[in-house]
C-alpha positions as CSV (number, residue, x, y, z in Angstrom):
1,M,52.8,28.5,101.2
2,A,52.0,24.5,101.5
3,S,56.4,24.4,101.3
4,R,57.3,20.4,103.1
5,G,60.5,20.2,101.4
6,I,62.2,17.0,101.4
7,K,65.0,17.1,103.8
8,D,67.6,14.4,104.1
9,R,65.6,12.6,101.6
10,V,68.4,13.1,98.7
11,A,71.9,13.6,98.5
12,I,74.3,14.7,96.0
13,I,77.2,11.6,95.8
14,G,79.3,13.4,92.5
15,M,80.3,16.5,91.2
16,G,81.9,18.3,89.2
17,C,83.1,22.0,87.3
18,T,85.3,23.2,84.9
19,K,87.7,26.1,85.4
20,F,85.6,29.2,84.6
21,G,87.1,31.6,82.2
22,E,87.6,33.0,78.7
23,H,86.9,29.5,76.8
24,W,87.7,30.5,73.5
25,D,88.7,27.3,72.2
26,K,85.8,25.4,73.7
27,G,82.2,25.1,72.8
28,P,78.9,24.6,75.8
29,E,79.2,21.0,74.1
30,D,83.0,20.5,75.5
31,L,82.1,22.4,78.5
32,L,79.1,20.0,79.7
33,V,81.3,16.9,78.9
34,D,84.1,18.0,80.7
35,A,81.8,18.9,83.6
36,A,79.5,15.6,83.5
37,Y,82.7,13.5,83.3
38,Q,84.0,14.9,86.0
39,A,80.9,14.1,88.0
40,Y,80.4,10.6,86.9
41,E,84.3,9.9,87.7
42,S,83.5,11.3,91.0
43,A,80.4,10.0,92.0
44,G,82.0,6.4,90.7
45,V,79.4,5.5,88.0
46,E,78.6,5.2,84.6
47,P,76.8,7.5,82.5
48,N,74.3,4.7,81.6
49,D,73.7,4.7,85.5
50,V,72.0,8.4,85.1
51,D,68.5,7.5,84.6
52,A,67.4,11.4,83.6
53,Y,69.2,14.7,83.1
54,W,68.4,18.6,84.1
55,L,70.0,20.9,81.9
56,G,70.3,24.5,82.9
57,T,71.1,27.1,80.0
58,M,69.7,30.6,79.4
59,G,71.2,31.4,76.1
60,S,73.7,28.4,75.6
61,G,71.3,26.3,73.3
62,I,67.9,24.8,73.5
63,S,66.2,21.5,74.1
64,G,67.4,18.4,75.7
65,L,69.3,17.9,72.3
66,T,72.1,20.4,74.0
67,L,72.7,18.0,76.8
68,S,72.1,14.8,74.9
69,E,74.0,14.8,71.6
70,P,77.2,15.9,73.0
71,L,77.2,13.4,75.7
72,K,75.3,10.7,73.4
73,I,72.4,10.2,75.8
74,Q,71.2,7.1,74.8
75,Y,67.3,7.7,75.1
76,K,66.8,9.0,78.5
77,P,64.9,11.9,79.5
78,V,66.9,15.4,79.5
79,T,64.8,18.5,80.6
80,R,66.0,21.7,79.7
81,V,65.4,24.7,82.3
82,E,66.1,28.2,82.9
83,N,65.0,30.6,85.3
84,M,67.3,33.8,85.0
85,C,70.5,34.0,87.1
86,A,69.1,31.2,89.2
87,T,69.0,28.5,86.2
88,G,71.9,25.9,87.5
89,S,70.4,26.1,91.3
90,E,66.6,25.2,89.3
91,A,68.2,22.4,87.2
92,L,69.8,20.9,90.8
93,R,66.1,21.6,92.3
94,Q,64.0,19.9,89.8
95,A,66.1,17.1,89.8
96,C,66.2,16.6,93.5
97,Y,62.4,17.0,93.5
98,A,62.2,14.1,90.8
99,V,64.7,11.5,92.9
100,A,63.0,12.4,96.0
101,S,59.8,11.6,94.2
102,G,60.3,8.1,93.3
103,A,60.0,8.8,89.5
104,F,64.3,8.1,89.5
105,D,66.5,6.5,91.3
106,M,69.4,8.6,90.3
107,A,69.9,11.8,88.4
108,M,72.0,14.7,87.0
109,A,71.5,17.9,87.6
110,I,73.8,19.8,84.5
111,G,74.2,23.9,83.8
112,V,76.6,25.7,81.3
113,E,76.6,29.2,79.5
114,K,79.1,30.3,76.8
115,L,79.0,34.0,77.0
116,K,82.2,34.7,75.9
117,D,82.4,34.8,72.5
118,S,78.9,35.4,72.2
119,G,79.3,38.6,69.7
120,Y,78.3,40.9,72.3
121,S,79.2,42.2,76.0
122,G,77.9,40.7,79.0
123,L,74.5,39.7,79.4
124,V,72.6,41.8,76.5
125,M,70.2,39.6,74.9
126,S,67.5,40.3,73.1
127,A,64.2,40.9,74.9
128,P,61.1,39.3,74.6
129,P,57.8,40.8,73.4
130,N,56.6,42.9,75.8
131,D,54.1,46.5,76.0
132,G,57.0,48.8,76.2
133,T,56.8,49.9,79.8
134,E,59.5,47.9,81.1
135,G,62.8,49.6,82.0
136,S,65.9,49.7,80.2
137,M,68.1,50.0,82.6
138,T,71.5,47.9,82.7
139,A,72.1,45.7,85.2
140,P,74.9,47.8,87.0
141,A,72.8,50.5,87.1
142,S,70.1,48.8,88.5
143,F,71.7,47.4,91.4
144,S,73.6,50.6,91.8
145,L,70.5,51.9,93.5
146,L,70.6,49.6,96.7
147,A,73.9,51.6,97.6
148,P,72.6,54.7,98.0
149,A,69.7,53.8,99.6
150,Y,71.1,51.5,102.3
151,F,74.0,54.4,103.3
152,K,71.5,56.5,103.8
153,K,68.6,53.9,105.9
154,Y,71.7,53.3,108.2
155,G,73.5,56.8,108.2
156,L,76.6,55.9,106.6
157,D,78.9,58.7,104.7
158,P,79.0,57.7,101.0
159,D,82.9,57.4,101.2
160,K,82.2,54.9,104.7
161,G,79.6,53.3,102.0
162,K,82.4,52.7,99.7
163,D,85.1,51.4,102.1
164,V,82.1,48.7,102.8
165,L,81.5,47.7,99.4
166,T,85.2,47.8,98.7
167,R,86.4,45.4,101.2
168,I,83.4,42.7,99.7
169,A,85.2,42.6,96.7
170,W,88.6,42.6,98.5
171,K,87.4,39.2,100.4
172,N,86.4,37.8,97.2
173,H,88.9,38.4,95.2
174,K,91.5,36.9,98.3
175,N,89.4,33.5,98.6
176,G,89.3,33.6,94.8
177,A,93.0,33.5,94.6
178,K,93.3,30.5,96.5
179,N,91.1,28.9,94.0
180,P,92.3,26.8,91.0
181,K,88.8,26.6,89.4
182,A,88.3,30.5,89.5
183,Q,88.8,32.9,86.3
184,F,90.3,35.6,88.6
185,Q,93.3,33.9,90.7
186,K,94.7,36.8,92.3
187,E,94.2,39.2,95.1
188,V,93.5,43.0,94.5
189,S,93.9,46.0,96.5
190,L,91.8,47.9,98.6
191,E,93.1,51.2,96.6
192,T,93.1,49.6,93.3
193,I,89.3,48.5,94.1
194,K,88.0,51.7,95.5
195,N,89.2,53.6,92.7
196,S,88.6,51.9,89.9
197,P,86.5,53.3,86.9
198,K,82.9,53.9,87.5
199,I,80.1,51.9,85.8
200,A,77.4,53.6,87.5
201,D,78.0,55.4,90.8
202,P,79.1,54.2,93.1
203,L,80.1,50.9,91.7
204,G,83.4,51.0,89.8
205,I,84.3,48.5,87.4
206,M,85.4,46.2,90.5
207,D,82.5,46.0,92.1
208,C,80.6,44.2,89.4
209,S,81.2,40.4,88.4
210,G,82.7,39.9,85.3
211,V,81.6,37.7,82.0
212,S,83.0,34.0,81.6
213,D,82.3,30.4,80.7
214,G,81.8,27.6,82.5
215,S,79.8,24.3,83.5
216,A,79.2,22.2,86.1
217,A,77.1,19.1,87.5
218,A,75.8,17.0,90.5
219,I,74.4,13.7,91.0
220,V,72.1,12.8,93.3
221,V,70.2,9.7,94.5
222,R,67.4,8.8,97.1
223,A,69.6,9.5,100.7
224,E,69.3,6.0,101.8
225,D,70.9,4.9,98.8
226,A,73.6,7.3,99.2
227,H,76.4,5.1,100.6
228,K,76.3,2.2,98.1
229,Y,78.1,5.1,95.6
230,C,80.0,7.5,97.9
231,K,81.2,7.7,101.6
232,N,80.8,11.3,102.3
233,P,77.8,12.6,100.3
234,I,76.3,15.6,101.4
235,Y,72.5,16.1,101.7
236,I,69.7,18.3,100.7
237,K,68.2,20.0,103.5
238,A,66.1,22.5,101.6
239,L,65.4,23.9,98.1
240,S,63.3,27.4,97.9
241,F,62.5,28.9,95.2
242,I,60.5,32.1,94.7
243,A,59.5,34.4,92.0
244,G,58.2,37.9,93.0
245,P,55.0,40.0,91.4
246,A,58.0,42.5,90.1
247,E,56.2,45.3,92.4
248,G,59.0,47.2,93.8
249,P,59.6,49.4,90.9
250,L,55.9,50.3,91.6
251,S,55.7,50.2,94.9
252,Q,56.3,53.7,97.0
253,D,57.1,51.9,99.8
254,Y,60.2,49.7,98.3
255,D,63.2,51.7,99.8
256,F,65.8,49.9,97.9
257,T,67.2,48.1,101.0
258,T,66.0,44.4,100.6
259,F,65.2,41.8,98.1
260,R,61.2,40.9,99.4
261,E,62.3,37.5,97.2
262,V,65.0,36.5,98.7
263,V,63.6,37.0,102.3
264,A,60.7,35.1,100.9
265,T,62.8,32.6,100.1
266,A,65.1,32.3,103.1
267,K,62.1,32.1,105.1
268,D,60.9,28.9,103.5
269,A,64.3,27.7,102.9
270,Y,64.8,27.6,106.8
271,A,61.8,26.2,107.6
272,Q,62.2,23.2,105.7
273,A,65.6,22.6,107.2
274,G,64.9,23.4,110.6
275,I,67.0,26.6,111.0
276,T,66.0,29.5,113.8
277,D,69.3,31.1,113.8
278,P,71.1,31.3,110.6
279,R,74.0,33.5,111.4
280,K,74.7,30.9,114.6
281,Q,74.0,27.9,112.6
282,I,75.2,28.3,109.2
283,S,78.6,26.8,108.5
284,M,79.2,28.9,105.7
285,A,77.4,30.4,102.2
286,E,77.8,30.9,98.7
287,V,75.8,34.2,97.7
288,H,75.0,35.9,94.6
289,D,77.5,38.7,94.4
290,C,76.6,40.0,91.0
291,F,77.5,43.5,92.5
292,T,78.8,44.3,95.9
293,P,75.8,46.2,97.4
294,T,73.8,43.2,96.3
295,E,76.2,40.8,98.7
296,L,75.6,43.7,101.6
297,V,72.0,43.6,101.1
298,L,71.7,39.6,100.6
299,Y,73.7,39.3,104.6
300,E,70.4,41.1,106.2
301,D,67.6,39.2,103.8
302,L,69.1,36.1,104.6
303,G,69.6,36.8,108.4
304,F,73.2,36.8,108.7
305,S,73.3,40.1,109.9
306,P,70.4,42.1,111.9
307,R,69.2,44.8,109.9
308,G,71.5,47.6,109.7
309,T,74.4,46.1,111.0
310,A,76.0,44.0,107.7
311,W,78.0,47.1,106.9
312,Q,79.6,46.8,110.2
313,D,80.2,43.1,109.8
314,V,81.7,43.3,106.8
315,M,84.2,45.7,108.6
316,D,85.0,43.3,111.3
317,G,85.9,40.2,109.0
318,F,82.9,38.5,110.0
319,F,82.0,37.3,106.6
320,D,86.0,36.4,105.9
321,L,87.3,33.0,105.1
322,E,89.2,32.5,108.9
323,G,85.4,34.7,110.1
324,K,82.7,33.3,111.8
325,L,80.4,33.1,108.6
326,P,82.3,32.9,105.7
327,V,80.8,33.8,102.6
328,N,81.9,33.2,99.1
329,P,84.9,30.7,100.2
330,D,85.2,29.8,96.6
331,G,85.7,33.6,95.4
332,G,82.1,34.3,94.2
333,L,80.7,35.7,90.6
334,K,83.4,38.6,91.7
335,S,86.2,35.8,91.2
336,F,84.4,33.3,88.8
337,G,82.5,35.6,86.4
338,H,78.7,34.1,85.7
339,P,77.7,31.9,83.2
340,I,74.4,32.2,83.9
341,G,73.5,28.2,83.6
342,A,76.6,27.2,85.8
343,S,76.6,29.7,88.8
344,G,74.3,28.2,90.6
345,L,76.0,24.5,90.5
346,R,79.7,25.7,91.1
347,M,78.1,27.5,94.4
348,M,76.8,24.1,95.3
349,Y,80.2,22.6,94.3
350,E,81.9,24.7,96.9
351,M,80.0,23.0,99.6
352,W,80.7,19.9,98.1
353,L,84.4,20.1,98.6
354,Q,84.2,22.3,101.9
355,M,82.3,19.4,103.3
356,R,84.4,16.6,102.2
357,G,87.6,18.5,103.5
358,E,88.5,18.6,99.7
359,A,88.5,23.0,99.7
360,G,92.5,23.0,99.9
361,Q,94.0,26.4,101.0
362,R,90.4,27.9,101.8
363,Q,89.1,25.0,103.4
364,I,86.6,26.2,106.5
365,K,87.2,23.9,110.1
366,N,84.6,21.2,110.0
367,P,81.4,22.7,108.1
368,K,78.1,21.3,108.8
369,V,76.0,23.2,107.3
370,G,75.9,25.2,103.5
371,L,73.5,27.4,102.0
372,T,73.6,28.8,98.5
373,H,71.8,31.3,97.0
374,N,70.7,32.8,93.5
375,L,68.5,35.6,92.6
376,G,67.8,36.8,88.9
377,G,66.5,40.3,87.7
378,A,66.8,43.3,89.4
379,P,65.9,44.9,92.7
380,G,62.4,44.7,93.0
381,R,61.7,42.7,90.6
382,C,63.6,39.5,90.8
383,V,63.5,35.8,91.5
384,S,65.3,33.9,94.4
385,F,66.7,30.8,95.0
386,V,68.0,29.4,98.7
387,S,69.5,25.8,99.1
388,V,70.5,24.6,102.5
389,V,72.9,21.6,102.4
390,G,74.5,19.3,105.3
391,S,77.5,16.8,105.7
392,Q,75.0,14.2,108.1
393,V,71.2,13.6,108.5
394,G,69.2,14.6,111.0
């Protein structure tokens, strides 16, 4: 694959993010306005300064009018995109490539999703027409398959494996308790998490991310222009998106201990960014913790832990806020919930805060390089996104 990337050619100069949660009193248009105007203020620009917009939403609007109407955008291009759970990241990817190409001087990527008063629970929605052969498993059931497969392959008895998953959820809630924009801002005990009611064995309620509403936005310009607007921008090092062939469930050699799409995306992103040892070179990461075993497997797919050792790194605190490689310092999907179109940009918002020293109680010491990751779909049949960003050019 000829993936040359746009390393250090684009910078983020402003970001905004709403509080995630149950916004019964707001529609998607309200959330979009909140996030957009936070980003304008952050960058010190006026709405008319932005040349083009990319809007990510899965089900909270159709066409660019979803954004142009509430923002009263005056006859400028607005592109609405969707790529399952990587929708917000896809909006950012396209805005960055448009600026890097020279087509526009300044662009906004913005994502939104309104799930809490949709009339149904979770992410249930009408499936597109198909031939009837697609599986009907729920998301918790699909991702629950990762846990026993991982435990068996690497010799963990189920109770020990459950302790590992429990600690992942505990870590993320501990981080989220320090975040005023998280939906759940409370630490949860290991005992409560481990003994939470079962959803899809071995996953309990506390192994699953929540459902929420939210919006987040980023303003991007060419790197050489960044300091005209911002003293401390962050620079795009890599943007990689891959859609897999969906062969996992049909393949006899797929063992549910990896996301092949994530492995391929990480390899591409690291090549773009010049990362050769992610365990040592990445300062922090936001990963797609839709379920606790997802985060466990991602540690190995992203190269943060050698195969079969991530569980021990979890128990040793390697990924804790005070650990050597903090993962989900903002609390992750576990603390924020997952408004599809906004999550990827919410992850980038944490990179923005951390690299500018603005993360408050959860501030990481001197972060240089950050990674964000989304996946959408199910094990063996998904799309994957990885970004790498940095506080300096080079």
